[in-house]
C-alpha positions as CSV (number, residue, x, y, z in Angstrom):
1,M,-2.0,10.3,-0.9
2,R,-4.1,12.8,-3.0
3,I,-3.7,12.1,-6.6
4,G,-5.2,13.9,-9.6
5,V,-5.6,12.1,-12.9
6,I,-6.1,14.1,-16.2
7,G,-7.3,11.6,-18.7
8,A,-9.9,9.0,-18.3
9,G,-8.9,6.6,-21.3
10,S,-7.6,3.1,-20.9
11,M,-4.4,3.9,-19.1
12,G,-5.8,7.0,-16.9
13,G,-8.8,5.0,-15.9
14,I,-6.9,1.9,-15.0
15,L,-4.4,4.0,-12.8
16,A,-7.4,5.8,-11.2
17,R,-8.9,2.3,-10.4
18,H,-5.9,0.7,-8.9
19,L,-5.0,3.9,-6.9
20,A,-8.5,4.2,-5.4
21,K,-8.4,0.7,-4.5
22,R,-5.1,1.1,-2.7
23,G,-6.7,3.9,-0.6
24,H,-5.4,6.9,-2.4
25,H,-7.9,10.0,-2.7
26,V,-8.2,10.1,-6.3
27,S,-9.7,13.0,-8.5
28,I,-10.1,12.0,-12.4
29,A,-10.8,14.6,-15.0
30,N,-11.2,14.7,-19.0
31,S,-11.8,17.2,-21.6
32,R,-15.6,16.7,-21.5
33,G,-16.1,17.7,-17.9
34,P,-16.9,15.9,-14.6
35,E,-20.5,15.1,-15.6
36,S,-19.2,12.6,-18.1
37,L,-17.2,10.7,-15.6
38,T,-20.1,10.3,-12.9
39,A,-20.5,6.7,-13.8
40,L,-16.7,5.7,-14.0
41,A,-16.0,7.5,-10.8
42,A,-18.6,5.9,-8.8
43,E,-17.4,2.5,-10.2
44,I,-13.9,2.9,-9.1
45,G,-14.2,5.1,-6.0
46,A,-12.8,8.2,-7.5
47,T,-13.9,11.8,-7.6
48,P,-15.0,13.4,-11.0
49,V,-13.6,17.0,-11.2
50,S,-12.6,19.4,-13.7
51,V,-9.1,19.3,-15.2
52,V,-8.1,22.5,-13.2
53,D,-9.1,20.8,-10.0
54,A,-7.4,17.6,-10.8
55,A,-4.3,19.5,-11.2
56,E,-4.9,21.2,-7.9
57,A,-5.9,17.8,-6.3
58,G,-3.1,17.1,-4.1
59,E,0.4,15.6,-4.1
60,I,0.6,13.9,-7.5
61,V,-1.0,14.8,-10.9
62,I,-0.8,12.2,-13.6
63,I,-1.3,13.4,-17.2
64,A,-2.9,10.5,-19.1
65,I,-4.0,12.0,-22.4
66,P,-2.5,11.9,-26.0
67,T,0.4,14.0,-26.5
68,K,-1.3,16.1,-29.0
69,A,-4.0,17.0,-26.3
70,V,-1.4,18.5,-23.9
71,A,-1.1,21.7,-26.1
72,D,-5.0,22.2,-25.5
73,L,-4.5,22.2,-21.7
74,P,-5.0,25.6,-20.1
75,R,-1.8,27.5,-20.1
76,T,-2.1,28.4,-16.5
77,L,-3.1,24.9,-15.4
78,F,-0.3,24.7,-12.9
79,A,0.0,28.4,-12.0
80,N,-1.3,27.9,-8.5
81,V,-0.1,24.3,-7.8
82,P,2.8,24.0,-5.4
83,S,6.5,23.1,-6.7
84,S,6.3,20.2,-4.5
85,V,3.5,18.4,-6.4
86,V,4.9,15.6,-8.5
87,V,3.6,15.7,-12.2
88,I,3.8,12.3,-14.1
89,D,3.7,12.3,-17.8
90,I,2.7,8.7,-19.1
91,G,2.1,9.6,-22.7
92,N,3.7,8.4,-25.9
93,Y,4.0,10.3,-29.2
94,H,2.3,8.6,-32.0
95,P,2.5,10.9,-35.2
96,E,1.2,8.5,-37.6
97,L,-1.7,7.0,-35.7
98,R,-3.0,9.7,-33.5
99,D,-1.1,12.9,-32.6
100,G,-0.3,14.1,-36.0
101,R,3.3,15.9,-36.5
102,I,4.9,17.9,-33.6
103,D,7.7,19.8,-35.1
104,A,9.7,20.2,-32.0
105,I,9.6,16.4,-31.3
106,D,10.3,15.5,-34.9
107,R,13.4,17.9,-34.7
108,G,14.9,15.8,-31.7
109,M,13.1,17.0,-28.5
110,L,11.9,14.1,-26.4
111,D,8.3,14.0,-26.1
112,S,8.4,14.3,-22.3
113,Q,10.6,17.5,-22.5
114,W,7.9,18.9,-24.9
115,V,5.2,18.0,-22.5
116,A,7.2,19.7,-19.5
117,Q,7.7,22.9,-21.8
118,Q,3.8,23.0,-22.7
119,I,2.8,22.9,-19.1
120,G,5.6,24.9,-17.7
121,R,6.4,22.4,-15.1
122,P,9.1,19.5,-14.7
123,V,7.7,16.0,-15.4
124,I,8.5,12.6,-14.3
125,K,8.1,9.8,-17.0
126,A,6.5,6.5,-16.0
127,F,4.0,4.1,-17.0
128,N,4.5,4.7,-20.8
129,N,6.1,1.3,-21.5
130,I,3.6,-1.0,-20.2
131,L,0.3,-2.3,-22.0
132,A,-3.0,-1.4,-20.4
133,K,-3.9,-4.9,-20.0
134,S,-0.7,-5.7,-18.2
135,L,-1.2,-2.6,-16.0
136,L,-4.9,-3.8,-15.3
137,E,-4.0,-7.5,-14.3
138,K,-0.3,-8.1,-13.7
139,G,0.5,-6.0,-10.6
140,V,1.5,-8.5,-7.9
141,P,3.0,-8.1,-4.2
142,R,6.8,-7.4,-3.7
143,G,8.8,-10.4,-3.7
144,T,6.6,-12.3,-6.0
145,T,8.6,-14.5,-8.6
146,G,8.4,-13.0,-12.1
147,R,7.2,-9.6,-11.0
148,I,7.3,-7.0,-13.8
149,A,9.3,-3.9,-13.5
150,L,8.7,-0.5,-14.5
151,S,11.2,2.1,-15.2
152,V,11.0,5.7,-14.1
153,F,12.9,8.8,-15.5
154,G,13.1,12.4,-14.1
155,D,15.4,15.1,-13.0
156,S,14.2,15.5,-9.3
157,L,15.4,12.8,-7.2
158,D,12.7,13.4,-4.7
159,A,10.0,13.5,-7.3
160,K,11.3,10.4,-8.9
161,A,11.6,8.4,-5.4
162,T,7.8,9.3,-5.0
163,V,7.0,7.7,-8.3
164,L,9.2,4.7,-7.6
165,R,7.4,4.1,-4.5
166,L,4.1,4.5,-6.3
167,V,5.2,2.0,-8.9
168,D,5.9,-0.6,-6.1
169,D,2.6,0.2,-4.5
170,L,0.7,-0.6,-7.8
171,G,2.5,-4.1,-7.8
172,F,5.6,-3.6,-10.1
173,D,9.4,-3.7,-9.2
174,P,10.6,0.1,-9.7
175,V,13.7,0.7,-11.8
176,D,15.4,4.2,-11.7
177,G,16.1,4.7,-15.3
178,G,17.9,8.0,-14.8
179,D,17.2,11.6,-15.8
180,L,14.5,12.7,-18.1
181,D,17.1,13.1,-21.0
182,N,17.3,9.2,-20.8
183,S,13.4,8.7,-21.0
184,W,13.9,7.9,-24.9
185,R,15.1,4.7,-23.6
186,Q,11.6,3.4,-23.1
187,Q,9.9,5.0,-26.0
188,P,7.7,3.1,-28.5
189,G,9.6,0.4,-30.2
190,T,12.7,0.3,-28.0
191,P,13.8,-3.0,-26.4
192,A,12.2,-1.8,-23.1
193,Y,8.8,-1.0,-24.5
194,C,6.0,-3.0,-23.4
195,R,7.6,-6.3,-23.0
196,D,6.7,-7.1,-19.4
197,L,10.4,-7.6,-18.3
198,E,11.6,-8.4,-14.9
199,A,14.0,-5.9,-13.3
200,A,17.3,-7.4,-14.4
201,A,16.0,-7.8,-18.0
202,L,14.5,-4.3,-18.1
203,R,17.8,-2.6,-17.0
204,R,19.6,-4.6,-19.9
205,A,16.9,-3.5,-22.5
206,L,17.3,0.1,-21.4
207,T,21.1,0.2,-22.0
208,E,20.5,-1.7,-25.2
209,A,18.6,1.2,-26.8
210,V,20.2,3.5,-29.3
211,R,19.3,7.1,-29.4
212,S,19.9,7.6,-33.1
213,R,17.3,5.1,-33.8
214,I,14.3,6.8,-32.0
215,D,12.5,7.5,-35.3
216,E,13.1,3.9,-36.5
217,Y,11.8,2.4,-33.2
218,R,8.7,4.6,-33.4
219,A,8.1,3.4,-37.0
220,E,8.6,-0.2,-36.2
221,S,6.2,0.2,-33.3
222,I,3.4,1.4,-35.6
223,W,4.4,-1.2,-38.1
224,N,4.1,-4.0,-35.5
225,L,0.6,-2.5,-34.6
226,W,-0.7,-2.4,-38.1
227,L,0.6,-5.9,-38.7
228,N,-1.2,-7.4,-35.8
229,L,-4.4,-5.6,-36.8
230,T,-4.3,-6.6,-40.6
231,T,-3.4,-10.1,-39.5
232,H,-6.5,-10.6,-37.5
233,F,-8.7,-8.3,-39.8
234,C,-10.7,-11.2,-41.1
235,E,-11.2,-12.9,-37.9
236,W,-11.8,-10.1,-35.3
237,T,-14.9,-8.2,-35.0
238,H,-14.8,-4.3,-34.9
239,E,-15.1,-4.6,-31.1
240,Q,-12.1,-6.9,-31.0
241,G,-10.1,-4.7,-33.0
242,W,-10.9,-1.6,-30.9
243,E,-10.1,-3.6,-27.7
244,Y,-6.8,-4.3,-29.3
245,L,-6.0,-0.6,-29.8
246,V,-7.3,0.3,-26.2
247,T,-5.1,-2.4,-24.5
248,A,-2.1,-1.4,-26.4
249,N,-2.5,2.1,-25.1
250,Y,-3.4,3.6,-28.4
251,D,-6.8,4.9,-27.6
252,D,-7.6,8.5,-28.1
253,D,-9.9,9.3,-24.9
254,D,-8.8,12.3,-22.9
């Protein structure tokens, strides 16, 4: 498949790497231009392109940038992109750590619904509830005992089916989580968030989430992050602390 990846941080880079390795034609872009991606693209077998070219690259477009950066994408980014192209949002809203406050989300709009509104296209929510390190290292063939499951949310059955197949292709058991309005079930801090669960356990975790606790879940997620950082403050080097942020999918590279 022809796949465009917008964002070359930990998650975008890892997805691009794995997809290219599996024979997909991957175009990768960031906010600094294709020249800044020459070395990475050569290493992973992708093509460095502009953000506009990544959006027009083919059958799937993956948005792998901080939530706050979505508002800075060109307003007409998807104007010439066929409606059949699947757009995947893999981001998470982190107001205290990275994104600042986005009023619409704070008032109750789900982050992926806000992303869809900003880009003017429906999105599929996936890959936002796995640590970068797990995404990099833990994909295994179908049927392997203990295979990690990843859930996918979206309103288009066809688009969702495409992403479910992609999840399987990347080495994880695909789980249909429902429509986009249920994507909050794997937002930061929920029982299904970044726990490397097998399919049955993931389905249980999704049902255990309580929508009225979204803000509480998010706050707990940030608290746990800082707790880990402060616990290891005296023993970690600066590089080790930054590596923790990156592998936890909190890096700010777009």
